C-alpha positions as CSV (number, residue, x, y, z in Angstrom):
1,X,79.6,-82.7,58.0
2,X,80.5,-82.7,61.7
3,X,79.3,-79.7,63.8
4,X,81.0,-79.3,67.1
5,X,79.3,-76.9,69.6
6,X,81.5,-75.8,72.4
7,X,79.9,-73.7,75.2
8,X,82.3,-71.0,76.5
9,X,84.3,-71.9,79.5
10,X,83.6,-70.8,83.1
11,X,83.4,-67.1,83.6
12,X,82.8,-65.0,86.8
13,X,79.6,-63.2,87.4
14,X,79.6,-59.6,86.1
15,X,81.2,-57.1,88.5
16,X,79.4,-53.9,89.3
17,X,79.2,-51.8,86.2
18,X,80.7,-54.4,84.0
19,X,78.9,-55.3,80.8
20,X,77.9,-58.9,80.3
21,X,79.7,-58.6,76.9
22,X,83.0,-58.1,78.7
23,X,83.1,-61.0,81.2
24,X,86.4,-62.8,81.0
25,X,87.2,-66.5,81.9
26,X,88.1,-67.7,85.3
27,X,91.5,-69.4,85.9
28,X,89.6,-72.7,86.1
29,X,87.8,-72.0,82.9
30,X,91.1,-71.3,81.1
31,X,92.7,-74.5,82.5
32,X,89.7,-76.7,81.5
33,X,89.7,-75.2,78.0
34,X,93.4,-76.1,77.6
35,X,92.5,-79.7,78.7
36,X,89.6,-79.8,76.3
37,X,92.0,-78.6,73.5
38,X,94.4,-81.5,74.3
39,X,91.5,-83.9,74.2
40,X,90.5,-82.6,70.8
41,X,94.1,-83.2,69.6
42,X,94.0,-86.8,71.0
43,X,90.7,-87.4,69.1
44,X,92.4,-86.1,66.0
45,X,89.6,-83.6,65.3
46,X,90.5,-81.4,62.4
47,X,88.4,-78.4,61.8
48,X,88.0,-76.3,58.6
49,X,86.4,-73.5,60.6
50,X,86.4,-72.2,64.2
51,X,83.6,-69.7,64.8
52,X,83.0,-67.7,68.0
53,X,80.4,-65.5,69.5
54,X,81.6,-61.9,69.8
55,X,81.3,-61.9,73.6
56,X,84.6,-61.9,75.4
57,X,84.2,-65.2,77.3
58,X,83.4,-67.1,74.1
59,X,86.2,-65.3,72.1
60,X,88.8,-66.2,74.8
61,X,87.6,-69.8,74.8
62,X,87.8,-70.1,71.1
63,X,91.3,-68.5,71.0
64,X,92.6,-71.1,73.5
65,X,91.1,-73.9,71.4
66,X,92.4,-72.3,68.2
67,X,96.0,-72.0,69.5
68,X,96.2,-75.7,70.2
69,X,94.3,-76.8,67.1
70,X,96.3,-74.4,65.0
71,X,93.2,-72.7,63.4
72,X,92.2,-69.1,63.4
73,X,89.0,-67.9,65.1
74,X,86.4,-66.1,63.1
75,X,83.9,-63.9,65.0
76,X,80.3,-64.5,64.0
77,X,77.5,-62.3,65.2
78,X,75.0,-65.2,64.7
79,X,76.6,-67.0,67.7
80,X,75.8,-64.2,70.2
81,X,73.2,-64.5,72.9
82,X,70.3,-64.6,70.4
83,X,71.8,-67.6,68.5
84,X,69.1,-69.7,66.8
85,X,68.6,-72.3,64.0
86,X,68.3,-69.5,61.4
87,X,71.7,-68.2,62.4
88,X,73.2,-71.6,62.2
89,X,71.7,-72.1,58.8
90,X,73.4,-68.9,57.6
91,X,76.7,-70.2,58.9
92,X,76.3,-73.7,57.4
93,X,75.4,-72.3,54.0
94,X,79.0,-70.8,53.9
95,X,80.7,-74.1,54.8
96,X,81.9,-76.4,52.0
97,X,80.4,-79.8,51.9
98,X,82.3,-82.3,54.0
99,X,84.2,-79.7,56.0
100,X,83.9,-79.8,59.8
101,X,83.3,-76.8,62.0
102,X,83.2,-75.7,65.6
103,X,81.0,-73.0,67.0
104,X,81.7,-71.5,70.4
105,X,78.8,-69.8,72.1
106,X,76.3,-69.7,74.9
107,X,73.4,-71.3,76.8
108,X,70.5,-71.7,76.7
109,X,70.6,-71.1,72.9
110,X,73.1,-74.0,72.2
111,X,70.8,-76.6,73.8
112,X,67.8,-75.2,72.0
113,X,69.5,-75.5,68.7
114,X,70.7,-79.0,69.5
115,X,67.2,-80.0,70.3
116,X,66.0,-78.5,66.9
117,X,68.6,-80.4,65.0
118,X,68.2,-83.8,66.4
119,X,65.5,-83.8,69.1
120,X,67.9,-84.6,71.9
121,X,67.4,-82.8,75.2
122,X,71.1,-82.2,75.9
123,X,72.3,-79.5,78.3
124,X,75.7,-78.3,77.4
125,X,77.6,-77.2,80.6
126,X,80.1,-74.3,80.6
127,X,83.1,-75.7,78.8
128,X,81.1,-78.7,77.4
129,X,81.2,-79.9,73.9
130,X,78.7,-81.6,71.7
131,X,79.3,-83.3,68.3
132,X,76.5,-83.5,65.8
133,X,76.7,-85.3,62.5
134,X,74.6,-83.4,60.0
135,X,72.8,-85.0,57.1
136,X,71.0,-81.8,56.1
137,X,72.0,-78.1,56.4
138,X,68.9,-76.4,55.2
139,X,67.2,-77.0,57.6
140,X,70.0,-78.3,59.9
141,X,69.2,-81.9,60.8
142,X,71.4,-84.6,62.2
143,X,72.3,-86.9,65.0
144,X,73.9,-86.1,68.4
145,X,77.0,-88.4,68.4
146,X,78.4,-87.4,71.8
147,X,78.3,-84.8,74.5
148,X,81.4,-84.2,76.7
149,X,80.8,-82.5,80.0
150,X,83.7,-80.4,81.4
151,X,84.4,-82.7,84.3
152,X,85.8,-85.2,81.8
153,X,88.7,-82.8,81.0
154,X,90.1,-83.3,84.6
155,X,91.2,-86.7,83.4
156,X,93.8,-84.9,81.3
157,X,95.3,-82.8,84.1
């Protein structure tokens, strides 16, 4: 099983009185996400599931990816700001063997979970994408295959 972990795209700081939950994406974040989606198409990545945190910036990122990859987005509370290995295990237990999935969420929890899965100390930047190949789902264990930082997407402008 391949697990893709996409950190939400660039978002502006919260404005006065705005809830963190409601922060949108910046124009640059939207454009880079579109480039990322094109790259995923070039790489012929086919997902069975596309899950997102309920926070607006993650949902918008996931929707942009889903539009290009032609897959619906499912909101998962587990991918919120308190995402952890137990939440990932709950998600993985619902995925059929051999099916690939993408989770869209946040830092620092994504990097913590990557470290728990494979021991790699990998920081996922805003709009970055990690691929992990899992050999166990309970507990999740696997290998970090690659990590794409968002500056790479500029090659597809």
